[in-house]
C-alpha positions in Angstrom: -29.5 11.0 -2.0 -29.0 8.0 -0.3 -25.7 6.4 0.5 -26.2 3.5 -1.4 -26.8 5.2 -4.4 -23.4 6.9 -4.6 -21.2 3.5 -5.5 -21.8 -0.4 -5.3 -19.1 0.3 -2.9 -21.7 0.2 0.1 -23.7 -3.0 -1.7 -20.5 -5.1 -1.8 -19.2 -4.4 1.7 -22.5 -4.7 3.6 -23.7 -7.4 1.8 -20.7 -9.7 0.8 -17.4 -9.2 2.6 -18.3 -7.3 5.9 -21.0 -10.5 7.4 -17.7 -12.7 5.8 -15.0 -10.5 7.1 -13.5 -13.7 9.4 -13.7 -15.4 6.3 -11.1 -13.3 4.3 -7.6 -14.3 6.0 -8.6 -18.1 4.5 -9.8 -17.6 1.4 -6.0 -16.3 0.4 -3.5 -18.5 -0.9 0.2 -17.1 -0.7 3.3 -18.2 -2.0 6.8 -16.5 -1.6 10.0 -16.3 -3.5 13.2 -14.2 -3.8 14.0 -11.8 -6.4 17.0 -8.8 -6.8 16.0 -5.3 -7.3 18.0 -3.1 -8.8 18.2 1.2 -9.0 16.8 1.6 -12.3 16.7 5.2 -11.6 19.7 6.7 -13.3 19.3 9.9 -11.9 19.9 8.8 -8.5 23.5 8.8 -7.0 24.8 5.5 -5.9 22.6 4.3 -3.0 24.6 1.9 -1.1 22.1 -0.4 -2.1 23.8 -2.6 -4.9 25.0 -5.4 -2.5 21.9 -5.9 -0.8 20.9 -9.5 -1.0 17.6 -10.6 -2.1 14.6 -9.8 -0.8 11.0 -11.8 -0.1 8.1 -11.4 -2.8 4.8 -12.7 -1.5 2.0 -12.9 -4.2 -1.5 -13.9 -2.1 -4.4 -15.2 -4.2 -8.2 -14.5 -2.9 -10.4 -17.1 -4.0 -13.5 -14.7 -3.3 -16.3 -16.7 -5.1 -16.7 -18.3 -1.4 -18.4 -14.6 -0.7 -19.3 -13.6 -4.3 -21.3 -16.4 -6.0 -21.8 -14.2 -9.3 -18.0 -14.3 -9.7 -17.5 -14.4 -13.6 -15.9 -17.3 -15.1 -13.5 -15.2 -17.3 -12.0 -13.3 -14.7 -9.3 -14.8 -12.8 -9.0 -14.1 -8.7 -7.3 -11.3 -7.7 -3.8 -11.2 -6.5 -2.3 -9.0 -4.0 1.8 -8.8 -4.5 4.2 -7.9 -1.6 7.5 -7.0 -0.9 9.9 -7.5 1.9 12.6 -4.9 0.4 14.0 -3.0 2.9 11.3 0.2 2.0 8.7 -2.4 2.4 9.4 -2.8 5.9 10.1 0.8 6.2 6.3 2.0 5.4 5.0 -1.3 7.2 6.9 -1.3 10.6 9.8 1.1 10.6 13.6 1.9 10.1 16.5 2.6 11.6 16.9 6.5 11.8 20.1 8.3 11.8 20.4 11.4 13.6 23.1 13.7 14.7 22.9 12.4 18.4 22.6 8.9 17.1 21.0 6.1 15.7 17.5 4.5 17.0 14.5 2.5 15.4 11.5 4.9 14.0 8.3 3.1 13.7 6.5 3.5 10.5 3.5 6.0 12.1 6.0 8.1 13.3 8.8 8.4 10.0 7.3 11.3 8.7 7.8 13.7 5.4 10.6 13.2 2.8 11.9 10.1 4.0 8.6 8.5 3.9 8.2 9.8 0.6 12.1 8.7 -0.4 10.8 5.1 0.9 7.9 5.1 -1.2 9.6 5.9 -4.5 12.0 3.4 -4.0 9.7 0.7 -3.4 7.7 2.0 -6.3 10.8 1.3 -8.3 11.4 -2.3 -6.9 7.0 -3.0 -7.2 7.7 -2.4 -11.2 10.4 -5.0 -11.5 8.4 -7.8 -10.1 7.5 -10.8 -11.9 4.0 -9.9 -11.9 4.1 -6.4 -13.1 6.5 -7.1 -15.9 3.9 -9.6 -17.1 1.4 -7.0 -17.1 3.8 -4.7 -19.0 4.5 -7.7 -21.6 0.8 -8.0 -22.3 0.4 -3.9 -23.4 3.4 -4.1 -24.9 3.4 -2.6 -28.3 0.6 0.2 -27.2 1.9 0.6 -24.0 2.3 4.4 -24.2 -1.8 4.7 -25.6 -3.3 1.8 -23.9 -2.5 1.9 -19.9 -2.7 5.0 -17.7 -1.2 6.0 -14.4 -4.0 7.7 -12.0 -2.6 8.9 -8.9 -5.7 9.7 -6.3 -4.9 13.2 -5.6 -4.6 12.1 -1.6 -1.8 10.2 -1.8 0.3 11.8 -5.4 3.5 10.3 -4.6 4.0 6.9 -5.6 5.5 7.8 -9.0 4.4 5.2 -11.0 4.6 6.9 -13.9 8.3 7.4 -13.0 9.2 4.3 -12.3 8.0 2.3 -15.6 10.0 5.0 -17.3 13.2 4.2 -15.5 12.3 0.6 -16.2 11.2 0.8 -19.9 12.1 4.0 -21.1 8.3 4.9 -22.0 6.3 7.6 -21.2 2.9 5.9 -20.1 -0.3 8.3 -19.8 -0.6 9.9 -16.5 -3.4 12.0 -14.6 -5.2 12.7 -11.8 -8.3 12.2 -10.3 -9.5 14.1 -6.9 -11.5 12.0 -4.8 -12.4 13.1 -1.4 -14.2 11.8 1.9 -17.5 13.8 2.9 -19.2 12.9 6.3 -22.3 11.7 6.2 -24.6 11.8 9.3 -26.9 8.7 8.6 -26.6 6.6 11.6 -27.4 3.5 8.8 -24.2 4.3 7.4 -21.4 2.4 9.4 -19.0 3.8 7.5 -19.6 7.3 8.7 -18.7 8.9 5.0 -19.1 8.6 1.3 -16.9 9.6 -1.3 -17.1 12.4 -3.6 -15.0 12.1 -6.9 -14.6 15.5 -9.2 -14.3 15.1 -12.9 -11.8 12.7 -13.6 -8.7 14.5 -15.9 -9.2 12.3 -18.7 -7.5 14.3 -21.5 -4.4 12.0 -23.3 -6.6 8.5 -21.9 -7.4 6.5 -25.1 -11.1 5.6 -25.3 -9.4 1.8 -26.2 -7.5 2.0 -22.9 -6.9 -1.4 -21.6 -4.9 -1.2 -18.4 -5.8 1.4 -16.1 -3.0 1.8 -12.6 -4.9 3.5 -9.4 -2.3 4.7 -7.2 -3.2 5.3 -3.6 -3.4 3.1 -0.3 -6.2 0.9 0.7 -8.1 1.1 3.7 -11.8 0.5 3.3 -11.9 0.7 -0.8 -14.3 3.3 -1.0 -12.0 5.6 -2.9 -10.5 3.3 -5.6 -14.1 2.1 -6.2 -15.2 5.1 -7.0 -12.3 5.8 -9.1 -12.8 2.6 -11.2 -16.1 3.5 -11.5 -15.4 7.0 -12.6 -13.0 5.2 -15.4 -15.7 3.1 -16.6 -18.2 6.2 -16.8 -15.3 8.4 -18.7 -14.3 5.5 -21.3 -17.7 4.3 -21.8 -18.9 8.3 -23.3 -15.7 8.1 -25.4 -16.2 4.5 -27.0 -19.8 4.4 -27.8 -21.2 3.3 -24.4 -18.5 0.4 -24.0 -15.2 -0.2 -22.9 -12.1 -2.1 -23.4 -10.7 -1.9 -20.1 -8.6 -5.4 -19.3 -7.2 -5.3 -16.0 -7.3 -2.3 -13.1 -3.5 -2.4 -11.3 -3.6 -1.0 -7.9 -0.6 0.4 -6.5 -1.4 1.1 -2.8 1.5 1.2 -0.4 -0.8 -0.1 2.5 -3.7 -2.2 1.8 -6.0 -4.1 3.6 -7.5 -7.2 2.9 -11.6 -6.4 3.6 -10.7 -3.0 1.2 -8.9 -5.5 -1.8 -11.8 -7.6 -1.6 -14.4 -4.7 -2.0 -12.4 -3.4 -4.7 -12.3 -7.4 -6.4 -15.7 -8.0 -6.4 -16.5 -4.4 -7.8 -14.0 -4.9 -11.0 -15.3 -8.5 -11.6 -18.6 -6.8 -11.6 -17.1 -5.3 -14.6 -15.6 -8.1 -16.1 -12.0 -6.9 -14.8 -9.5 -8.7 -13.5 -7.3 -6.9 -10.7 -4.0 -7.0 -9.0 -2.9 -5.1 -6.3 1.2 -4.3 -5.8 1.9 -2.8 -1.9 4.4 -3.2 0.8 5.6 -6.0 3.5 2.0 -5.1 5.3 -0.2 -5.0 2.5 -2.8 -7.8 3.8 -3.9 -5.9 6.9 -6.8 -5.2 9.1 -9.2 -2.7 8.0 -11.1 -2.3 11.5 -14.7 -2.0 11.7 -16.7 -0.3 11.6 -15.4 2.7 9.9 -12.7 0.9 8.3 -10.4 3.8 8.8 -7.7 2.1 11.3 -5.1 -0.8 9.5 -3.1 -3.1 11.9 -1.7 -6.1 11.2 -3.8 -9.4 11.3 -2.4 -11.3 14.4 -3.6 -14.8 15.4 -3.2 -18.3 14.1 -3.4 -18.6 10.2 -2.5 -15.1 9.8 1.3 -15.1 9.2 0.7 -16.1 5.6 -0.7 -12.5 4.8 2.8 -11.0 5.1 6.4 -12.3 3.5 8.3 -11.0 6.5 6.0 -12.5 9.6 8.9 -11.6 11.8 8.2 -7.6 11.7 5.1 -8.4 13.5 6.7 -9.3 16.7 8.8 -5.9 16.3 5.0 -4.3 16.6 4.4 -6.3 19.2 7.4 -4.9 21.0 7.0 -1.6 20.4 3.0 -0.9 20.9 2.2 -4.0 23.3 -1.1 -4.9 23.9 -2.4 -2.1 21.0 -0.5 -4.5 18.1 -3.5 -5.5 16.7 -5.2 -2.1 17.0 -2.9 0.7 16.3 -2.7 1.7 12.6 0.2 1.6 10.8 0.0 5.3 9.2 -2.7 6.8 11.8 -3.3 10.2 9.3 -1.7 8.7 6.0 -1.8 12.1 3.7 -0.4 13.8 6.4 2.5 11.5 7.4 4.2 12.2 4.1 2.9 15.9 3.7 2.4 17.7 7.0 4.1 16.3 9.8 2.8 18.6 12.6 -1.1 17.6 12.2 0.4 13.5 11.8 2.1 13.8 15.3 -1.1 15.5 16.7 -3.6 12.9 15.2 -1.1 10.1 16.3 -1.0 11.1 19.7 -4.7 11.7 19.7 -5.1 8.4 18.4 -2.5 6.6 21.0 -4.8 7.8 23.8 -7.8 5.8 23.3 -4.6 3.0 24.0 -3.2 4.3 26.9 -0.4 5.5 24.6 1.6 8.4 23.6 4.0 9.3 20.7 6.9 9.9 23.5 6.0 6.5 24.9 6.4 4.7 21.4 9.3 6.6 20.7 10.9 5.5 23.5 9.9 2.3 23.9 11.3 2.3 19.8 14.7 3.7 21.3 15.0 0.4 23.4 15.3 -1.8 20.4 18.7 -3.0 19.2 19.9 -4.9 16.2 20.6 -8.3 18.8 16.7 -7.8 19.6 16.0 -7.8 16.0 18.2 -10.9 15.6 16.2 -12.3 18.1 12.7 -11.8 16.3 14.2 -13.7 13.3 14.9 -10.8 10.9 18.6 -9.5 9.7 18.8 -6.0 11.3 20.3 -4.5 7.7 17.0 -5.6 6.5 15.6 -2.1 8.3 18.1 0.0 6.5 15.9 2.2 3.9 17.1 4.3 1.2 16.2 6.9 3.5 18.5 5.6 6.5 21.3 5.6 4.3 20.6 9.1 3.2 20.6 10.0 6.6 24.1 8.4 7.4 25.3 10.1 4.3 24.1 13.7 5.1 25.0 13.1 8.7 28.8 11.6 8.3 27.5 9.1 10.2 27.7 5.9 7.7 30.6 4.3 9.2 29.0 4.6 12.3 25.5 2.4 10.9 27.7 -0.2 10.0 29.0 -0.5 13.8 25.6 -0.3 15.3 24.1 -2.9 12.8 26.5 -5.4 14.8 25.6 -4.6 18.5 
């Protein structure tokens, strides 16, 4: 089978998005507001976040009609909702880490294991409180537990969206899994060097009249999410006599590239379905060609509107120097949270190509002090995530953390 026959992804990416890559940032119109977020998970102990100030919320609307002329009139423009909460900043650029021997800044790509999972779960609990997600819940109200489904792509099962919806609404929505993996493709005509292979969707419990599907996975090129949408469309058509009732794909992507979001949105539009992305402070990233694995921040004129807290890019530049617009925020995205030793190895290998190493990056990061962060335009306390607080309590250094933030 030719790689283009495996998914509509390749047609969209190569013919509509890739030749127009430079246009994408300009197709986003963004607005920024402030919102307050609460700890809705009552199973947690008080996490010292009750006195947090409001956080910035960016909503970016993409007008993709300029690159896809057949966009249906009845399908709204896609939206990307990004949060600059402490956990959003932690996942996109980094946070203060508290260890027995001191406190320092830890870049996101080297923030590994359970602490990263803690911050991701907290971010999800905040994302469901946004105006945009509450509107989706209101639309689905009355049949929420039957006509809204959450599906974790098995490569990224720690978004915990089903839990967060329960903490907010008291209702358990249907949740299932879909195993999609990349498979190497040696076809020299395939610029991505890979295709996606989707195992059968576990569609037990998914109603034939399902209208809202939440897919949970980080977005780089967008191939796996497109495959997931196509798997859902196929499954529901089988259940529903050749048609589907889908109204809205909702993508919970801890980090999300702009080109990936564009490809995914066009594929959804082809199905007649609207789409919304929910992510972190660095959600509108640049998935670098040709393979679109590496996702750094966009830099340059006109890029600041792609993140709710543009000053985080100054931190990235401080730590990575000339490689700021090349180094991926996460490197090996799965291993970052599930296999730290593998993440460190892969990070080291990747950084070598930029004349850097894990040790150099950490050494540079440790020189970043709260006073410098203030000069960049960020309150140092915005880099105190839930994982930071947990570490401070665990090592009995909460008071020391308060003093450190005043340096």
